[in-house]
Backbone bond lengths (Angstrom), bond angles and torsions (degrees), N, CA, C in turn:
res aa  C-N    CA-C-N  psi(-1)  N-CA   C-N-CA  omega(-1)  CA-C   N-CA-C  phi
1 X - - - 1.466 - - 1.536 112.54 -
2 X 1.259 113.14 130.99 1.549 121.86 -176.16 1.566 107.73 -69.55
3 X 1.321 112.93 128.90 1.466 115.34 -179.41 1.494 107.53 -85.51
4 X 1.311 115.51 123.44 1.515 121.54 178.82 1.469 110.08 -88.40
5 X 1.365 118.78 121.56 1.428 122.80 179.60 1.510 110.99 -118.63
6 X 1.283 119.81 123.21 1.500 122.45 178.33 1.478 108.96 -85.01
7 X 1.350 116.75 143.71 1.433 120.27 175.65 1.541 110.55 -66.21
8 X 1.338 116.24 139.93 1.466 120.26 -179.95 1.468 106.91 -105.87
9 X 1.377 118.46 133.43 1.405 126.70 -176.27 1.549 107.25 -116.55
10 X 1.398 116.93 139.16 1.410 118.05 168.54 1.502 108.96 -89.52
11 X 1.257 117.99 -178.88 1.411 121.78 -177.20 1.508 114.60 -58.89
12 X 1.310 113.95 -40.83 1.495 122.27 177.36 1.514 109.85 -62.78
13 X 1.337 114.92 -43.96 1.486 120.09 -176.80 1.546 110.70 -64.87
14 X 1.324 112.39 -42.34 1.538 119.05 -177.62 1.544 109.91 -61.35
15 X 1.366 118.29 -31.15 1.501 120.02 174.60 1.468 113.13 -61.75
16 X 1.370 115.95 -28.82 1.533 123.11 -175.13 1.447 112.22 -114.52
17 X 1.332 122.26 15.16 1.472 119.68 179.17 1.472 110.82 -71.15
18 X 1.338 113.94 139.51 1.434 124.05 -171.37 1.605 107.75 -92.73
19 X 1.305 116.03 163.06 1.482 120.25 176.46 1.584 107.53 -59.30
20 X 1.284 119.05 -43.04 1.474 120.16 -178.39 1.473 111.71 -64.98
21 X 1.280 123.44 -38.87 1.394 123.36 -179.10 1.498 112.22 -72.71
22 X 1.340 114.58 -38.72 1.478 119.73 178.91 1.561 108.80 -65.27
23 X 1.322 117.47 -38.81 1.404 117.89 -177.55 1.498 112.68 -69.61
24 X 1.451 114.96 -38.85 1.454 120.25 174.80 1.556 110.64 -55.07
25 X 1.231 112.94 -43.63 1.558 117.54 -176.12 1.596 108.89 -68.23
26 X 1.389 111.05 -32.80 1.455 115.70 -177.99 1.551 109.23 -69.88
27 X 1.302 116.45 -41.80 1.511 118.63 179.63 1.473 110.66 -69.00
28 X 1.333 120.71 -37.77 1.462 125.08 175.02 1.470 113.18 -56.95
29 X 1.340 115.48 -39.83 1.500 119.50 175.24 1.501 110.73 -65.38
30 X 1.351 115.41 -49.82 1.482 114.84 179.70 1.490 111.89 -56.65
31 X 1.337 120.30 -41.31 1.465 120.17 -177.60 1.519 110.20 -67.67
32 X 1.375 116.41 -32.43 1.500 115.87 177.37 1.395 111.44 -67.85
33 X 1.377 118.43 -27.16 1.477 122.92 -179.18 1.522 111.56 -86.68
34 X 1.299 116.04 2.51 1.502 127.64 172.26 1.530 109.20 65.25
35 X 1.393 114.63 34.19 1.476 116.78 176.34 1.535 108.29 -65.01
36 X 1.371 116.27 153.90 1.409 117.58 -175.08 1.494 114.49 -71.99
37 X 1.338 114.32 161.52 1.440 119.53 -177.99 1.461 111.63 -65.39
38 X 1.370 117.86 -33.63 1.484 118.20 177.53 1.518 112.92 -64.12
39 X 1.310 112.77 -39.98 1.531 118.25 179.22 1.517 109.13 -64.48
40 X 1.349 121.13 -45.84 1.430 122.75 -177.74 1.524 109.95 -68.09
41 X 1.382 115.65 -33.68 1.454 115.73 175.98 1.428 115.69 -62.74
42 X 1.404 117.25 -40.04 1.458 124.55 179.91 1.486 109.24 -64.01
43 X 1.353 119.33 -41.48 1.471 126.60 177.45 1.548 109.07 -60.53
44 X 1.344 112.95 -47.52 1.537 119.45 -179.67 1.468 111.18 -61.18
45 X 1.343 117.97 -46.08 1.492 120.28 177.99 1.494 115.14 -59.80
46 X 1.291 118.19 -38.10 1.443 123.56 175.88 1.506 112.21 -62.20
47 X 1.436 112.51 -43.90 1.483 118.94 176.06 1.446 109.45 -62.06
48 X 1.303 121.49 -40.43 1.480 122.87 -175.68 1.584 109.07 -65.32
49 X 1.342 112.83 -32.65 1.460 119.33 -178.08 1.514 108.26 -69.00
50 X 1.363 115.01 -40.61 1.476 123.42 179.24 1.457 110.55 -60.38
51 X 1.349 120.06 -50.28 1.422 122.89 -171.80 1.627 110.24 -75.92
52 X 1.262 115.10 -2.31 1.552 115.71 170.94 1.552 106.39 -69.93
53 X 1.330 122.29 -21.12 1.475 123.46 -171.40 1.470 110.01 -120.68
54 X 1.372 118.15 -18.49 1.486 118.72 -179.16 1.418 110.63 -136.69
55 X 1.338 119.85 137.49 1.522 124.69 -172.84 1.549 113.60 -66.30
56 X 1.280 113.00 143.98 1.496 116.63 -179.64 1.555 110.40 -69.19
57 X 1.285 120.69 -15.41 1.478 119.60 179.57 1.534 112.13 -96.39
58 X 1.352 112.82 8.59 1.526 113.05 173.91 1.538 107.70 -69.44
59 X 1.348 115.40 146.49 1.440 122.07 -178.57 1.523 110.94 -76.12
60 X 1.335 111.56 138.18 1.485 115.59 -177.21 1.498 111.90 -61.03
61 X 1.379 114.30 -36.75 1.466 120.74 -177.16 1.519 114.03 -59.60
62 X 1.348 114.40 -15.68 1.560 119.91 -175.44 1.532 108.50 -93.11
63 X 1.311 120.45 -12.84 1.518 120.21 -175.80 1.569 107.89 -69.86
64 X 1.338 113.00 134.01 1.439 120.03 -177.37 1.524 109.83 -135.23
65 X 1.385 113.15 176.28 1.444 115.13 174.86 1.498 115.37 -63.02
66 X 1.313 113.47 -28.82 1.545 117.63 176.16 1.506 112.80 -59.80
67 X 1.353 114.94 -37.63 1.398 120.57 -178.63 1.551 109.82 -63.28
68 X 1.351 118.97 -40.34 1.441 122.56 178.71 1.518 110.73 -67.49
69 X 1.386 117.22 -43.49 1.413 121.45 175.28 1.559 111.59 -57.04
70 X 1.338 111.97 -41.89 1.492 112.56 176.31 1.431 115.56 -67.85
71 X 1.355 114.81 -35.95 1.495 115.14 176.54 1.543 111.51 -63.71
72 X 1.284 118.96 -37.22 1.520 114.50 179.77 1.523 110.42 -71.90
73 X 1.349 117.26 -31.91 1.466 120.31 176.75 1.580 108.47 -64.75
74 X 1.245 115.34 -49.75 1.506 119.17 -176.30 1.626 112.32 -65.47
75 X 1.290 116.63 -34.56 1.491 118.75 175.16 1.520 108.41 -63.30
76 X 1.325 117.40 -42.90 1.527 118.90 -178.23 1.420 109.25 -68.41
77 X 1.370 117.92 -41.02 1.479 120.43 179.27 1.556 112.08 -64.03
78 X 1.282 118.86 -45.08 1.447 120.28 -179.30 1.491 115.38 -76.33
79 X 1.386 116.47 -15.36 1.408 117.78 177.24 1.550 107.23 -149.42
80 X 1.347 115.97 86.65 1.518 121.37 -174.04 1.588 105.85 -62.49
81 X 1.299 119.91 -23.73 1.530 117.83 -178.57 1.468 114.30 -89.69
82 X 1.328 118.50 5.06 1.418 119.03 -179.23 1.461 113.52 -59.11
83 X 1.310 122.09 132.50 1.442 124.36 -179.40 1.568 111.23 -73.15
84 X 1.314 112.75 145.55 1.455 120.49 -175.87 1.556 106.41 -60.43
85 X 1.285 113.45 -39.95 1.496 117.12 -178.64 1.490 112.41 -66.18
86 X 1.268 119.87 -35.05 1.503 122.12 177.44 1.542 110.14 -68.57
87 X 1.297 115.76 -40.83 1.469 116.52 177.79 1.472 112.09 -67.22
88 X 1.346 115.91 -36.87 1.499 118.00 175.78 1.565 113.61 -65.17
89 X 1.345 116.54 -39.10 1.399 126.69 175.54 1.549 111.56 -53.79
90 X 1.361 111.56 -49.27 1.471 118.62 177.63 1.610 110.18 -64.30
91 X 1.292 117.27 -38.44 1.427 121.34 179.02 1.484 112.54 -66.94
92 X 1.314 119.55 -37.27 1.455 122.00 -178.88 1.519 108.03 -67.49
93 X 1.313 116.83 -41.81 1.439 121.02 179.01 1.564 110.00 -66.25
94 X 1.214 119.37 -43.84 1.479 123.33 178.64 1.564 109.99 -64.42
95 X 1.322 116.67 -34.70 1.416 120.67 176.81 1.593 110.98 -62.88
96 X 1.332 111.61 -42.97 1.512 117.32 178.72 1.565 111.15 -61.17
97 X 1.339 114.49 -41.80 1.475 119.65 179.50 1.475 110.89 -67.58
98 X 1.390 120.25 -39.89 1.401 119.07 -173.94 1.472 111.77 -80.97
99 X 1.377 118.03 -25.36 1.462 118.44 178.08 1.572 106.33 -72.55
100 X 1.310 120.50 -29.58 1.429 122.10 174.81 1.545 105.51 -67.34
101 X 1.277 122.81 -39.02 1.442 125.51 179.14 1.574 108.08 -58.33
102 X 1.462 112.52 -48.16 1.466 116.33 -179.97 1.374 114.77 -61.28
103 X 1.344 120.33 -44.33 1.515 125.10 -179.01 1.476 111.11 -59.06
104 X 1.393 115.49 -29.56 1.476 117.17 -179.37 1.521 114.65 -102.77
105 X 1.362 112.71 18.54 1.443 121.30 176.73 1.496 113.51 61.99
106 X 1.294 121.90 26.46 1.490 122.05 179.18 1.524 110.03 -79.77
107 X 1.424 114.87 -24.90 1.441 116.78 -172.67 1.580 105.58 -146.62
108 X 1.253 115.96 162.13 1.570 118.04 179.23 1.531 105.57 -68.10
109 X 1.385 114.81 150.78 1.447 122.03 179.78 1.602 109.92 -88.18
110 X 1.343 111.33 139.77 1.472 119.77 174.51 1.421 108.16 -162.27
111 X 1.350 121.75 157.21 1.450 125.50 179.01 1.533 107.56 -77.45
112 X 1.370 116.20 138.85 1.380 124.47 -175.82 1.625 106.81 -108.92
113 X 1.264 114.84 109.19 1.537 116.92 179.35 1.559 107.84 -87.51
114 X 1.346 113.33 151.46 1.437 115.41 179.65 1.562 113.78 -103.21
115 X 1.291 119.31 145.63 1.471 121.77 174.09 1.540 111.49 -53.59
116 X 1.395 113.61 148.86 1.471 112.64 179.25 1.480 109.50 -80.48
117 X 1.341 113.26 145.81 1.540 120.94 -177.87 1.492 102.98 -126.33
118 X 1.378 115.85 151.84 1.466 118.50 176.36 1.483 111.86 -63.30
119 X 1.362 117.74 -22.29 1.483 115.77 173.85 1.464 116.89 -65.14
120 X 1.388 114.27 -17.39 1.429 119.53 176.56 1.557 112.72 -62.46
121 X 1.408 113.21 -26.40 1.439 119.13 178.27 1.501 113.14 -80.44
122 X 1.336 115.63 -7.87 1.446 117.73 178.22 1.565 110.36 -80.29
123 X 1.285 113.17 80.15 1.484 115.15 -175.31 1.508 111.13 -65.51
124 X 1.335 115.60 158.74 1.487 121.13 174.86 1.535 108.71 -58.12
125 X 1.288 111.00 160.84 1.514 119.17 177.06 1.522 109.14 -63.99
126 X 1.350 118.03 137.15 1.429 125.54 172.81 1.537 112.74 -74.83
127 X 1.312 118.51 162.92 1.446 119.09 175.71 1.582 113.18 -50.28
128 X 1.371 109.82 -44.00 1.504 117.24 -177.23 1.574 109.34 -60.62
129 X 1.269 114.27 -44.61 1.503 121.23 -178.67 1.503 109.99 -66.38
130 X 1.362 116.13 -39.44 1.436 116.14 -179.02 1.546 110.54 -67.38
131 X 1.375 117.17 -32.44 1.431 119.35 178.89 1.459 109.65 -66.12
132 X 1.302 120.74 -36.31 1.448 125.34 177.09 1.528 111.63 -63.84
133 X 1.323 114.24 -42.40 1.526 123.35 -178.24 1.449 111.69 -69.80
134 X 1.271 121.00 -38.59 1.482 120.24 -172.35 1.565 112.53 -93.79
135 X 1.355 114.77 -1.70 1.510 113.46 178.15 1.474 111.12 -64.05
136 X 1.255 116.56 130.52 1.455 124.01 -166.10 1.591 104.60 -81.40
137 X 1.410 116.42 133.16 1.487 121.15 -178.55 1.585 108.58 -78.01
138 X 1.277 111.74 161.29 1.543 117.97 179.66 1.496 102.05 -76.06
139 X 1.418 110.85 112.89 1.607 114.71 -179.20 1.489 112.81 -70.43
140 X 1.394 116.20 -13.81 1.531 115.88 175.74 1.571 114.66 -88.40
141 X 1.302 113.58 0.54 1.474 119.63 -176.09 1.493 114.70 -124.77
142 X 1.393 112.58 -27.65 1.511 117.26 -175.43 1.480 111.40 -88.10
143 X 1.434 114.96 162.30 1.439 119.04 175.85 1.493 112.16 -87.09
144 X 1.391 116.66 168.97 1.412 112.83 -179.06 1.519 114.85 -63.03
145 X 1.346 114.74 -33.63 1.501 117.44 175.02 1.469 112.86 -59.77
146 X 1.324 121.23 -43.26 1.444 123.50 178.40 1.562 111.18 -62.64
147 X 1.309 115.04 -39.31 1.485 119.55 -177.72 1.511 108.69 -69.19
148 X 1.339 112.87 -45.82 1.484 120.48 179.83 1.547 112.00 -56.75
149 X 1.370 113.08 -46.07 1.483 118.69 178.74 1.491 113.24 -60.29
150 X 1.320 116.77 -40.65 1.461 119.94 171.10 1.506 113.23 -56.54
151 X 1.339 117.49 -43.50 1.440 122.72 178.11 1.492 113.46 -63.97
152 X 1.403 114.67 -39.78 1.410 116.02 177.69 1.552 113.02 -63.98
153 X 1.348 111.40 -42.41 1.442 116.23 -178.30 1.558 111.94 -60.39
154 X 1.330 109.34 -44.19 1.603 114.47 176.57 1.539 111.61 -62.83
155 X 1.327 114.61 -38.33 1.535 119.57 -179.58 1.495 109.29 -63.28
156 X 1.341 116.64 -44.51 1.517 120.79 -176.16 1.469 108.41 -67.29
157 X 1.398 116.98 -40.71 1.487 119.49 178.68 1.541 114.80 -65.90
158 X 1.327 110.90 -29.43 1.506 117.82 -174.44 1.494 112.57 -93.66
159 X 1.365 117.61 -0.85 1.425 117.77 -177.65 1.511 115.38 -135.78
160 X 1.307 116.02 -31.05 1.477 120.07 -177.98 1.476 116.00 70.46
161 X 1.307 113.94 21.71 1.563 119.70 -177.95 1.517 109.26 -76.74
162 X 1.372 111.47 160.45 1.490 119.47 176.48 1.564 111.08 -77.59
163 X 1.241 115.22 160.24 1.460 119.35 179.33 1.466 114.68 -61.85
164 X 1.448 115.43 -40.39 1.406 116.97 179.45 1.488 113.81 -63.49
165 X 1.360 114.62 -31.55 1.454 116.44 176.88 1.491 112.86 -74.29
166 X 1.289 115.18 -37.37 1.435 121.28 -177.55 1.623 111.07 -59.21
167 X 1.232 115.69 -46.47 1.475 119.83 -172.30 1.467 111.40 -73.11
168 X 1.414 120.55 -12.38 1.457 125.22 -175.00 1.487 108.23 -109.45
169 X 1.283 120.04 7.20 1.517 121.26 172.05 1.427 109.46 -70.07
170 X 1.372 121.79 131.89 1.368 127.18 169.53 1.538 118.25 -104.29
171 X 1.241 117.82 157.99 1.495 118.21 -179.16 1.453 114.16 -53.04
172 X 1.330 118.59 -38.41 1.465 122.53 -178.46 1.561 111.42 -65.20
173 X 1.404 115.59 -18.91 1.469 117.86 -175.51 1.585 111.76 -80.50
174 X 1.382 115.50 0.21 1.511 119.51 176.47 1.504 105.70 -99.53
175 X 1.333 117.35 125.02 1.380 122.55 174.86 1.579 111.92 -114.73
176 X 1.267 116.33 90.30 1.361 122.57 -174.71 1.500 116.85 -60.75
177 X 1.406 112.38 -31.80 1.473 120.53 -179.79 1.490 115.07 -66.67
178 X 1.417 111.21 -43.35 1.524 114.08 179.67 1.476 112.02 -93.29
179 X 1.356 117.60 -13.28 1.407 117.88 175.65 1.579 111.61 85.41
180 X 1.340 117.02 19.72 1.542 120.78 -178.93 1.458 113.78 -120.11
181 X 1.296 116.83 153.53 1.522 122.45 172.18 1.459 107.55 -119.49
182 X 1.434 113.41 132.80 1.468 116.40 -178.68 1.483 105.64 -95.10
183 X 1.345 115.69 133.21 1.395 124.35 178.61 1.555 108.99 -108.61
184 X 1.271 117.13 127.97 1.417 119.96 -167.64 1.508 115.53 -119.95
185 X 1.327 115.01 -38.37 1.468 119.51 176.17 1.489 114.50 -94.06
186 X 1.324 118.71 101.18 1.415 119.57 -165.59 1.599 113.65 -135.86
187 X 1.303 114.70 161.46 1.485 114.37 -178.08 1.501 109.74 -64.49
188 X 1.272 122.04 -35.13 1.483 125.57 -174.10 1.562 108.12 -92.81
189 X 1.288 118.93 -5.27 1.433 121.46 174.11 1.530 116.30 68.81
190 X 1.423 113.12 22.26 1.453 117.01 -179.54 1.457 109.32 -121.97
191 X 1.337 120.03 103.67 1.447 123.64 -179.06 1.588 109.84 -57.01
192 X 1.244 115.67 144.87 1.500 121.35 175.77 1.474 114.20 -153.79
193 X 1.277 124.23 172.46 1.394 126.29 177.37 1.510 112.85 -107.45
194 X 1.357 115.11 147.68 1.392 115.85 175.24 1.629 102.54 -128.69
195 X 1.369 113.22 155.52 1.507 112.96 178.86 1.462 110.93 -73.97
196 X 1.324 114.89 152.89 1.443 126.65 176.86 1.577 105.23 -100.35
197 X 1.306 121.29 111.35 1.389 120.93 175.69 1.473 118.56 -60.98
198 X 1.281 123.26 157.86 1.429 125.20 -179.21 1.499 112.54 -53.45
199 X 1.352 118.94 -49.34 1.416 119.14 177.62 1.512 116.96 -61.63
200 X 1.395 110.64 -44.20 1.466 115.56 -178.91 1.591 110.64 -64.26
201 X 1.278 113.60 -32.59 1.539 118.49 173.65 1.449 113.16 -55.12
202 X 1.350 115.43 -46.79 1.446 121.99 -179.72 1.523 113.65 -69.60
203 X 1.349 114.46 -39.69 1.495 118.58 178.17 1.493 113.22 -63.07
204 X 1.364 111.28 -43.22 1.541 112.35 -175.77 1.501 110.47 -71.37
205 X 1.401 115.77 -32.64 1.458 121.82 178.02 1.517 110.06 -58.15
206 X 1.286 116.19 -46.50 1.447 124.48 -177.05 1.585 107.94 -69.05
207 X 1.357 113.66 -43.67 1.449 116.13 -178.29 1.578 113.56 -61.69
208 X 1.354 115.82 -36.28 1.454 122.63 176.79 1.446 114.79 -67.23
209 X 1.360 114.76 -30.11 1.494 119.22 175.47 1.509 110.22 -61.58
210 X 1.271 114.72 -36.68 1.497 122.27 -178.51 1.493 109.32 -88.18
211 X 1.240 119.99 -47.99 1.519 124.38 -178.94 1.577 114.32 -68.69
212 X 1.354 115.98 -34.15 1.428 123.84 -176.83 1.547 110.77 51.15
213 X 1.296 119.15 -140.88 1.451 119.72 -177.40 1.567 116.76 100.05
214 X 1.285 114.88 174.41 1.433 121.67 -175.52 1.607 104.09 -107.62
215 X 1.343 114.10 163.77 1.495 118.39 -175.14 1.553 110.98 -62.99
216 X 1.291 119.17 -26.41 1.520 117.54 179.10 1.532 114.47 -90.54
217 X 1.416 116.47 5.10 1.398 116.94 174.42 1.397 112.48 -83.95
218 X 1.361 120.01 152.93 1.478 126.87 -179.59 1.540 108.01 -65.89
219 X 1.247 120.00 139.66 1.488 122.50 -179.93 1.465 112.71 -57.36
220 X 1.368 115.67 -54.27 1.507 119.99 -174.19 1.512 107.98 -99.19
221 X 1.319 118.27 120.51 1.429 126.31 -176.17 1.510 115.15 -129.53
222 X 1.325 119.14 173.58 1.429 121.59 167.85 1.508 108.77 -87.61
223 X 1.293 117.63 178.36 1.528 119.74 -177.37 1.502 114.74 -64.47
224 X 1.269 116.76 -6.01 1.482 118.19 177.24 1.576 113.47 -102.67
225 X 1.420 112.98 2.33 1.348 121.09 178.34 1.489 114.94 87.03
226 X 1.379 117.63 7.22 1.385 122.25 179.27 1.527 113.41 -85.49
227 X 1.350 116.91 152.49 1.446 122.14 -177.84 1.541 113.67 -58.45
228 X 1.289 116.88 140.50 1.484 119.98 178.34 1.493 104.65 -88.17
229 X 1.357 113.83 133.37 1.504 118.70 175.95 1.545 106.14 -86.50
230 X 1.269 115.16 164.90 1.473 121.82 179.45 1.525 114.49 -57.11
231 X 1.353 113.93 -43.57 1.534 116.92 177.57 1.383 111.43 -62.32
232 X 1.315 123.30 -32.87 1.450 127.22 -178.73 1.532 107.59 -66.88
233 X 1.292 116.30 -47.52 1.489 122.83 -177.69 1.541 107.29 -64.14
234 X 1.248 118.20 -44.49 1.459 121.57 178.25 1.539 114.16 -57.66
235 X 1.265 112.18 -42.65 1.475 118.91 177.95 1.521 112.74 -70.92
236 X 1.307 115.57 -41.84 1.480 122.58 176.87 1.539 112.09 -61.61
237 X 1.392 117.58 -40.56 1.415 119.65 177.60 1.468 116.05 -71.38
238 X 1.354 114.54 -29.94 1.467 115.96 172.16 1.426 113.01 -67.47
239 X 1.321 120.23 -42.52 1.442 121.04 175.82 1.569 113.81 -63.30
240 X 1.252 111.88 -38.40 1.420 123.32 -177.61 1.583 108.96 -59.57
241 X 1.354 111.41 -53.91 1.469 114.81 177.84 1.493 115.26 -59.90
242 X 1.278 116.86 -39.69 1.482 120.53 -179.65 1.525 112.77 -66.83
243 X 1.369 113.28 -39.71 1.456 119.75 178.28 1.568 112.10 -62.25
244 X 1.335 110.72 -36.35 1.532 120.76 -177.95 1.497 112.63 -77.32
245 X 1.377 119.54 -11.29 1.369 122.96 -177.37 1.481 112.49 82.72
246 X 1.404 118.50 31.04 1.400 123.29 -179.27 1.572 102.92 -115.21
247 X 1.338 117.49 119.69 1.438 122.95 -174.27 1.580 113.81 -76.82
248 X 1.365 116.24 -19.03 1.422 122.49 175.69 1.532 110.89 -81.21
249 X 1.339 115.65 144.14 1.431 118.49 173.20 1.465 109.85 -151.21
250 X 1.326 115.81 159.48 1.514 117.50 -175.58 1.471 105.13 129.89
251 X 1.418 118.68 125.68 1.414 121.09 -175.01 1.546 109.86 -65.97
252 X 1.333 118.37 -31.24 1.528 118.25 -177.49 1.509 110.52 -69.12
253 X 1.254 119.36 -17.17 1.493 117.22 176.06 1.519 112.81 -61.63
254 X 1.310 110.62 -37.20 1.474 116.54 177.47 1.512 110.96 -58.72
255 X 1.344 116.58 -40.77 1.439 122.99 -179.48 1.601 109.69 -63.16
256 X 1.314 112.44 -45.38 1.508 117.61 174.74 1.551 112.72 -57.80
257 X 1.313 112.65 -45.84 1.513 120.19 178.62 1.434 111.30 -57.17
258 X 1.342 118.70 -49.31 1.485 127.04 -179.47 1.525 107.38 -56.43
259 X 1.349 115.39 -48.91 1.476 119.33 -177.16 1.543 112.23 -64.87
260 X 1.352 116.59 -38.33 1.485 118.34 177.36 1.520 112.61 -60.94
261 X 1.249 112.74 -52.14 1.479 119.73 -178.46 1.488 111.19 -62.12
262 X 1.329 120.33 -36.99 1.345 124.02 -179.88 1.508 113.63 -65.64
263 X 1.501 114.15 -40.40 1.411 118.77 176.93 1.541 111.98 -70.67
264 X 1.352 116.37 -40.45 1.443 118.48 177.94 1.488 114.83 -67.52
265 X 1.344 114.37 -19.59 1.453 118.01 179.94 1.460 112.12 -87.81
266 X 1.366 118.36 2.87 1.431 121.36 179.56 1.459 118.74 99.31
267 X 1.419 116.53 5.32 1.378 118.95 -179.83 1.619 111.07 -70.66
268 X 1.358 113.87 142.86 1.454 119.65 -176.75 1.548 111.26 -80.67
269 X 1.298 118.62 170.56 1.459 120.91 176.94 1.519 110.90 -66.85
270 X 1.304 116.51 -40.37 1.469 121.52 -178.71 1.508 109.68 -64.62
271 X 1.389 118.74 -42.41 1.397 124.53 179.41 1.521 112.10 -61.52
272 X 1.418 113.63 -46.44 1.477 119.39 178.39 1.464 110.49 -61.80
273 X 1.268 117.15 -46.45 1.475 119.18 177.61 1.595 112.74 -55.97
274 X 1.318 114.85 -38.35 1.469 117.59 178.08 1.488 110.70 -71.10
275 X 1.251 122.65 -47.61 1.395 124.32 -176.11 1.585 111.39 -67.99
276 X 1.259 118.30 -37.04 1.500 118.79 179.23 1.577 110.19 -87.51
277 X 1.294 119.73 -7.69 1.410 117.90 169.18 1.534 112.36 77.99
278 X 1.375 117.33 30.90 1.474 115.07 -179.16 1.534 111.02 -79.62
279 X 1.272 116.66 141.62 1.395 124.89 -179.38 1.539 111.20 -74.79
280 X 1.334 116.00 -35.16 1.495 121.48 175.30 1.506 108.32 -120.63
281 X 1.362 115.73 159.60 1.419 119.21 -179.48 1.553 117.10 -75.95
282 X 1.361 113.03 -2.29 1.478 117.54 -172.34 1.513 112.96 -57.83
283 X 1.345 116.72 -49.47 1.436 122.34 -171.93 1.489 110.71 -70.61
284 X 1.302 118.28 -38.41 1.464 119.52 177.67 1.526 110.10 -65.63
285 X 1.308 115.90 -41.97 1.468 119.74 176.30 1.514 108.65 -58.33
286 X 1.328 116.85 -39.96 1.542 123.16 -177.69 1.547 108.97 -61.11
287 X 1.349 117.23 -41.84 1.444 122.48 179.79 1.521 110.64 -67.08
288 X 1.261 115.38 -45.58 1.499 120.44 178.91 1.582 112.02 -57.02
289 X 1.361 112.31 -45.41 1.429 118.33 178.78 1.534 114.89 -70.60
290 X 1.379 113.06 -33.61 1.497 117.17 -179.12 1.506 111.78 -68.04
291 X 1.365 119.31 -35.50 1.423 123.06 -173.35 1.581 111.50 -103.80
292 X 1.411 112.24 14.53 1.501 110.76 -178.77 1.576 113.15 -63.90
293 X 1.366 114.27 -38.23 1.380 120.87 177.04 1.560 113.40 -55.58
294 X 1.333 115.22 -45.51 1.563 119.98 175.41 1.468 110.85 -63.90
295 X 1.342 113.34 -36.37 1.517 117.32 -179.29 1.522 109.12 -62.59
296 X 1.328 116.99 -43.59 1.439 122.44 -174.22 1.518 110.60 -69.43
297 X 1.476 117.01 -38.26 1.296 124.98 -179.39 1.548 109.84 -62.57
298 X 1.279 116.90 -44.40 1.437 122.24 -174.73 1.576 115.85 -91.47
299 X 1.422 111.16 3.94 1.471 114.19 -175.45 1.524 113.38 -62.43
300 X 1.316 117.23 -32.42 1.456 120.71 -179.31 1.500 112.35 -64.86
301 X 1.343 118.19 -31.54 1.430 122.07 178.18 1.507 113.59 -79.99
302 X 1.291 117.51 -12.81 1.461 120.89 -171.62 1.591 112.76 -108.14
303 X 1.295 112.78 -29.84 1.487 111.51 -173.79 1.593 105.47 -84.70
304 X 1.290 118.32 146.81 1.469 125.24 -171.58 1.495 113.64 -67.66
305 X 1.345 119.18 -30.88 1.361 121.23 178.58 1.584 112.60 -62.98
306 X 1.287 114.93 -53.64 1.390 121.44 -176.14 1.601 113.82 -75.87
307 X 1.286 112.00 -30.40 1.488 120.37 176.51 1.525 114.35 -67.63
308 X 1.358 116.46 -33.96 1.411 116.36 -171.81 1.512 114.45 -121.97
309 X 1.385 115.36 16.04 1.447 116.88 173.06 1.581 111.11 -155.61
310 X 1.273 112.17 160.29 1.486 120.92 -175.97 1.518 108.15 -120.63
311 X 1.271 117.46 125.53 1.506 121.01 178.06 1.424 109.06 -80.39
312 X 1.406 111.51 125.00 1.449 120.21 -178.77 1.541 105.28 -111.96
313 X 1.379 113.17 118.36 1.466 120.18 -176.51 1.530 107.94 -74.66
314 X 1.339 113.84 130.36 1.442 119.48 -175.87 1.562 108.43 -107.71
315 X 1.358 115.11 160.12 1.542 117.88 176.62 1.464 110.09 -57.60
316 X 1.284 115.45 169.74 1.526 123.02 179.85 1.524 106.09 -58.33
317 X 1.293 113.35 128.62 1.469 120.71 176.78 1.505 113.70 -79.81
318 X 1.425 112.81 134.53 1.493 113.14 -177.38 1.483 111.85 -125.73
319 X 1.398 116.29 -11.44 1.500 120.81 -175.83 1.484 108.88 -93.98
320 X 1.242 119.64 -32.93 1.446 122.62 -171.58 1.508 110.18 -84.41
321 X 1.372 116.34 114.77 1.490 121.52 -176.72 1.503 108.99 -131.63
322 X 1.320 113.83 152.19 1.462 122.18 175.64 1.533 106.51 -88.83
323 X 1.313 113.24 144.89 1.493 119.87 174.61 1.483 107.04 -81.59
324 X 1.333 119.25 124.94 1.399 124.09 178.00 1.524 112.81 -106.01
């Protein structure tokens, strides 16, 4: 195994650390954390986009918000057809890189805002939409594909996992005795377990009675028992939503929905990060910030004082006095 060694900088060196040196240290850390090659590739691509407009020998301490705004402007000018989602993806990767710089005192600290993407308008499913999605089909009338799609929808709602992870789950990864699911194919390349809710436990048990298969088989398959590819799941979920009368579609909306309900249910940022398998805290923090308004709105329903008592205003008090 190759030993990964990060460059060590003293206070004087940090003052003069360049973008190139800072990024090399950043990548070494991600490799030491065993982050997936796909994740490191995305970060590297964003860095390559950045150095198209800014030199690698620029000092990290000189990077500011204005540089980021200038980067967004230059990307749009050089490619008028660039998708908003693509620009936001670059920005998210750059934010992860620069937050690493800030944590290591390579550059001044400031909050990095992301450019708006049309995907931001894809709100999580509402309670009414969730009710439509989780309604169980008539197993005596539906096809295997229709029943499987219902199971996939429930699985996504009950776990918040990514599509790449979903299609690579095998039957052996389900432990009904302990009530946990092992996730192995992940963005951060670190297998971990997530709880299996009571309803999901029942749904998967019933699904496997119909699906059958061996422990090494992929959990979700086509009617011939073959692994479902990501594109097939995306198409199936689009049809599923439409048939259920839900206008929103897209597998990632399930992840947003899970995150929202987790936050509103009182889950902490660290817990959300662990359950969703984020390599860095950035995205978990984004979800907490995104749903803070909903959290405040529903706070009266959730805290024990307001939920279990009613404040009765009394006339002006005259007998109760403080001792001075």
